[in-house]
C-alpha positions, 0 to 999 in steps of 0.5 A, a space after each residue: 091173410 098172411 104170406 107163408 114164410 117157411 113154416 111161419 105165417 107172416 102178416 103184412 102191415 103198413 106203418 106211417 114213418 115221418 120222414 126224418 125218423 125213416 132217414 135216420 132208420 135207413 141210415 142205421 140200417 145201412 150201418 149195420 149192414 141189414 135192410 130197414 125191415 130187418 132193423 125194424 123187426 129186431 127192434 120189435 123182437 127186443 121190445 117183446 123180449 124185454 120183460 122175459 129177460 128181466 131188462 125192463 127199463 128201470 129208472 137210476 137215481 144218480 147222486 146230484 153233485 154241485 160245483 163251486 164254480 158254475 159250469 166246472 166240476 173236476 172229479 177224478 175216477 176214484 171220486 166218481 167210484 167214491 160217490 156211486 159206490 159208497 
């Protein structure tokens, strides 16, 4: 059924990954200096442990800021801070 890997039993599986996604995955793995397999396993680990560490995705409601001139909005850091943290 599986292979012994140290003291852990592993299971071999097959995934159908679209070519564009696989190319991105392979490039990301190369940038991080790891194999595609390692990157996939890290992603699985993050997903499985997300709820344990209270890192489940939460929606953030950001304020809608209207501009007087379409396509332009000038805000200073102070103004942004005042809007987000009243």
